[in-house]
FIRONU-138983 format. One line per 3 residues: number of its first residue (from 1); for each residue x, y, z of N, C-alpha, C, CB. Coordinates in nm, 4 decimals, always signed. Glycine has a CB too. Example, Ala and Ser with C-alpha at 12.3 -4.5 7.8 and 13.67 -1.06 7.14 Angstrom:
2
1> +1.3190,-0.5690,+0.7800,+1.2300,-0.4500,+0.7800,+1.3200,-0.3300,+0.7800,+1.1308,-0.4473,+0.9046  +1.2850,-0.2250,+0.7080,+1.3670,-0.1060,+0.7140,+1.2900,+0.0030,+0.7870,+1.4084,-0.0598,+0.5725;
END
This chain:
70
1> -0.2929,+0.7491,+2.7797,-0.3609,+0.7196,+2.6546,-0.5008,+0.7817,+2.6614,-0.3681,+0.5645,+2.6286  -0.5434,+0.8417,+2.5517,-0.6752,+0.9060,+2.5483,-0.7876,+0.8021,+2.5467,-0.6866,+0.9977,+2.4253  -0.9059,+0.8460,+2.5844,-1.0215,+0.7555,+2.5795,-1.0447,+0.7052,+2.4380,-1.1479,+0.8260,+2.6315;
4> -1.0286,+0.7914,+2.3390,-1.0501,+0.7483,+2.2005,-0.9587,+0.6315,+2.1655,-1.0263,+0.8651,+2.1030  -0.8318,+0.6423,+2.2001,-0.7364,+0.5361,+2.1687,-0.7661,+0.4103,+2.2492,-0.5933,+0.5831,+2.1958  -0.8042,+0.4263,+2.3749,-0.8381,+0.3106,+2.4575,-0.9588,+0.2370,+2.4011,-0.8656,+0.3540,+2.6019;
7> -1.0601,+0.3112,+2.3621,-1.1826,+0.2496,+2.3087,-1.1556,+0.1849,+2.1744,-1.2947,+0.3538,+2.2951  -1.0782,+0.2499,+2.0882,-1.0437,+0.1909,+1.9589,-0.9660,+0.0615,+1.9789,-0.9618,+0.2899,+1.8740  -0.8701,+0.0600,+2.0687,-0.7937,-0.0614,+2.0968,-0.8859,-0.1713,+2.1492,-0.6813,-0.0325,+2.1987;
10> -0.9797,-0.1350,+2.2351,-1.0762,-0.2320,+2.2870,-1.1597,-0.2903,+2.1736,-1.1677,-0.1666,+2.3922  -1.2072,-0.2047,+2.0832,-1.2874,-0.2523,+1.9697,-1.2076,-0.3443,+1.8789,-1.3405,-0.1344,+1.8891  -1.0799,-0.3147,+1.8601,-0.9945,-0.3988,+1.7754,-0.9746,-0.5374,+1.8349,-0.8593,-0.3323,+1.7544;
13> -0.9785,-0.5473,+1.9676,-0.9534,-0.6741,+2.0362,-1.0790,-0.7467,+2.0832,-0.8654,-0.6498,+2.1534  -1.1955,-0.6850,+2.0641,-1.3215,-0.7444,+2.1104,-1.4260,-0.7392,+1.9996,-1.3736,-0.6714,+2.2365  -1.4375,-0.8467,+1.9228,-1.5300,-0.8467,+1.8090,-1.6773,-0.8339,+1.8471,-1.5115,-0.9719,+1.7308;
16> -1.7114,-0.8539,+1.9741,-1.8510,-0.8383,+2.0168,-1.8897,-0.6917,+2.0330,-1.8743,-0.9122,+2.1479  -1.7908,-0.6016,+2.0353,-1.8197,-0.4594,+2.0436,-1.8224,-0.4071,+2.1862,-1.9503,-0.4308,+1.9778  -1.8759,-0.2860,+2.1992,-1.8817,-0.2192,+2.3292,-2.0153,-0.1465,+2.3440,-1.7634,-0.1199,+2.3454;
19> -2.0661,-0.1462,+2.4654,-2.1896,-0.0756,+2.4984,-2.1552,+0.0433,+2.5889,-2.2927,-0.1715,+2.5680  -2.2465,+0.1380,+2.6032,-2.2187,+0.2522,+2.6906,-2.1854,+0.2132,+2.8348,-2.3366,+0.3446,+2.6907  -2.2508,+0.1119,+2.8881,-2.2225,+0.0740,+3.0271,-2.0838,+0.0123,+3.0392,-2.3287,-0.0245,+3.0790;
22> -2.0417,-0.0639,+2.9375,-1.9054,-0.1193,+2.9381,-1.8020,-0.0071,+2.9314,-1.8857,-0.2171,+2.8196  -1.8288,+0.0938,+2.8486,-1.7366,+0.2068,+2.8366,-1.7272,+0.2833,+2.9685,-1.7817,+0.3012,+2.7235  -1.8377,+0.2944,+3.0387,-1.8365,+0.3617,+3.1682,-1.7521,+0.2833,+3.2680,-1.9797,+0.3793,+3.2214;
25> -1.7728,+0.1527,+3.2745,-1.6987,+0.0691,+3.3690,-1.5494,+0.0624,+3.3359,-1.7571,-0.0714,+3.3708  -1.5174,+0.0416,+3.2091,-1.3792,+0.0175,+3.1696,-1.2954,+0.1446,+3.1545,-1.3773,-0.0578,+3.0413  -1.3582,+0.2521,+3.1040,-1.2812,+0.3713,+3.0689,-1.3318,+0.4996,+3.1363,-1.2831,+0.3896,+2.9199;
28> -1.4301,+0.4869,+3.2245,-1.4905,+0.6030,+3.2898,-1.5418,+0.7031,+3.1853,-1.3884,+0.6711,+3.3840  -1.5987,+0.6499,+3.0790,-1.6462,+0.7300,+2.9658,-1.7982,+0.7447,+2.9745,-1.6048,+0.6649,+2.8299  -1.8443,+0.8664,+2.9937,-1.9870,+0.8927,+3.0057,-2.0533,+0.9208,+2.8709,-2.0096,+1.0092,+3.0987;
31> -1.9746,+0.9521,+2.7675,-2.0309,+0.9881,+2.6367,-1.9710,+0.9009,+2.5266,-2.0057,+1.1375,+2.6058  -2.0044,+0.7732,+2.5281,-1.9485,+0.6809,+2.4288,-1.9834,+0.7240,+2.2874,-1.9988,+0.5389,+2.4537  -2.1045,+0.7709,+2.2639,-2.1441,+0.8134,+2.1287,-2.0522,+0.9246,+2.0780,-2.2913,+0.8614,+2.1276;
34> -2.0124,+1.0152,+2.1649,-1.9204,+1.1220,+2.1271,-1.7829,+1.0686,+2.0935,-1.9098,+1.2239,+2.2380  -1.7361,+0.9716,+2.1716,-1.6058,+0.9107,+2.1439,-1.6098,+0.8328,+2.0121,-1.5638,+0.8175,+2.2599  -1.7202,+0.7622,+1.9859,-1.7336,+0.6862,+1.8607,-1.7327,+0.7818,+1.7422,-1.8639,+0.6012,+1.8608;
37> -1.7974,+0.8951,+1.7557,-1.7970,+0.9967,+1.6497,-1.6532,+1.0377,+1.6163,-1.8801,+1.1208,+1.6926  -1.5738,+1.0635,+1.7196,-1.4337,+1.1011,+1.6996,-1.3532,+0.9873,+1.6368,-1.3707,+1.1422,+1.8327  -1.3744,+0.8657,+1.6869,-1.2985,+0.7499,+1.6386,-1.3283,+0.7222,+1.4924,-1.3300,+0.6259,+1.7226;
40> -1.4526,+0.7395,+1.4514,-1.4879,+0.7148,+1.3110,-1.4045,+0.8005,+1.2162,-1.6369,+0.7421,+1.2881  -1.3715,+0.9212,+1.2551,-1.2916,+1.0082,+1.1687,-1.1445,+0.9655,+1.1663,-1.3031,+1.1536,+1.2155  -1.1026,+0.8839,+1.2619,-0.9640,+0.8379,+1.2696,-0.9409,+0.7071,+1.1936,-0.9240,+0.8201,+1.4146;
43> -1.0476,+0.6359,+1.1582,-1.0350,+0.5029,+1.1002,-0.9847,+0.5066,+0.9564,-1.1677,+0.4318,+1.1056  -0.9084,+0.4040,+0.9177,-0.8721,+0.3912,+0.7756,-0.9963,+0.3560,+0.6944,-0.7613,+0.2831,+0.7555  -0.9879,+0.3734,+0.5651,-1.1040,+0.3513,+0.4771,-1.1560,+0.2079,+0.4762,-1.0683,+0.3904,+0.3373;
46> -1.0731,+0.1117,+0.5132,-1.1160,-0.0281,+0.5085,-1.1850,-0.0749,+0.6362,-0.9978,-0.1160,+0.4813  -1.2030,+0.0143,+0.7336,-1.2708,-0.0199,+0.8588,-1.3880,+0.0734,+0.8819,-1.1732,-0.0133,+0.9777  -1.4865,+0.0237,+0.9559,-1.6006,+0.1067,+0.9936,-1.6544,+0.0601,+1.1278,-1.7114,+0.1015,+0.8855;
49> -1.7209,+0.1510,+1.1967,-1.7873,+0.1161,+1.3219,-1.9367,+0.1125,+1.2934,-1.7527,+0.2182,+1.4374  -1.9946,-0.0037,+1.3188,-2.1366,-0.0268,+1.2949,-2.2105,-0.0109,+1.4273,-2.1618,-0.1685,+1.2327  -2.3249,+0.0548,+1.4228,-2.4084,+0.0720,+1.5415,-2.5250,-0.0247,+1.5344,-2.4591,+0.2182,+1.5542;
52> -2.5380,-0.1057,+1.6365,-2.6526,-0.1961,+1.6487,-2.7279,-0.1564,+1.7747,-2.6078,-0.3476,+1.6537  -2.8559,-0.1861,+1.7770,-2.9324,-0.1610,+1.8993,-2.9697,-0.2943,+1.9617,-3.0597,-0.0761,+1.8701  -2.9669,-0.2961,+2.0921,-3.0053,-0.4149,+2.1680,-3.1075,-0.3742,+2.2725,-2.8816,-0.4826,+2.2344;
55> -3.1934,-0.4666,+2.3067,-3.2924,-0.4429,+2.4123,-3.2781,-0.5521,+2.5165,-3.4379,-0.4393,+2.3548  -3.2681,-0.5084,+2.6408,-3.2591,-0.6026,+2.7517,-3.3365,-0.5446,+2.8685,-3.1105,-0.6312,+2.7910  -3.4217,-0.6246,+2.9271,-3.5041,-0.5805,+3.0418,-3.5831,-0.4539,+3.0101,-3.4155,-0.5558,+3.1645;
58> -3.6301,-0.4434,+2.8863,-3.7103,-0.3293,+2.8476,-3.6317,-0.2032,+2.8158,-3.8057,-0.3000,+2.9540  -3.4999,-0.2103,+2.8227,-3.4136,-0.0953,+2.7934,-3.3442,-0.1172,+2.6592,-3.3085,-0.0738,+2.9067  -3.3441,-0.0151,+2.5756,-3.2776,-0.0217,+2.4459,-3.1528,+0.0648,+2.4503,-3.3725,+0.0239,+2.3314;
61> -3.0435,+0.0107,+2.3989,-2.9165,+0.0823,+2.4007,-2.8362,+0.0476,+2.2753,-2.8358,+0.0481,+2.5288  -2.7360,+0.1290,+2.2481,-2.6510,+0.1089,+2.1308,-2.5350,+0.0170,+2.1652,-2.5986,+0.2435,+2.0775  -2.4891,-0.0533,+2.0636,-2.3692,-0.1348,+2.0733,-2.2859,-0.1036,+1.9500,-2.4030,-0.2888,+2.0840;
64> -2.1584,-0.0747,+1.9693,-2.0708,-0.0342,+1.8596,-1.9713,-0.1452,+1.8310,-1.9972,+0.0977,+1.8930  -1.9613,-0.1822,+1.7020,-1.8764,-0.2939,+1.6598,-1.7861,-0.2459,+1.5469,-1.9622,-0.4169,+1.6145  -1.6570,-0.2772,+1.5588,-1.5601,-0.2431,+1.4547,-1.5588,-0.3560,+1.3518,-1.4169,-0.2202,+1.5153;
67> -1.5789,-0.3210,+1.2255,-1.5832,-0.4204,+1.1174,-1.4969,-0.3758,+1.0016,-1.7274,-0.4437,+1.0698  -1.4532,-0.4751,+0.9245,-1.3862,-0.4482,+0.7988,-1.4923,-0.4265,+0.6934,-1.2901,-0.5635,+0.7593  -1.4712,-0.3285,+0.6059,-1.5647,-0.3051,+0.4960,-1.5482,-0.4171,+0.3933,-1.5410,-0.1646,+0.4304;
70> -1.6581,-0.4602,+0.3389,-1.6540,-0.5679,+0.2393,-1.6318,-0.5141,+0.1010,-1.7817,-0.6487,+0.2423;
END
């Protein structure tokens, strides 16, 4: 299974989303932003991936969450 499919399946089953470090640990994915770019083009019109930023210990990083469009 490709990384894109693995990450999309993970997003579908984890409403809290995924961070780059989680993607590295779980899928050996070094470029999560690139995979999210690809996945966004695969999504049906009623779904979207939202990017949120989080800061922890002075470090800011992206978190990607799959949501239904309202």
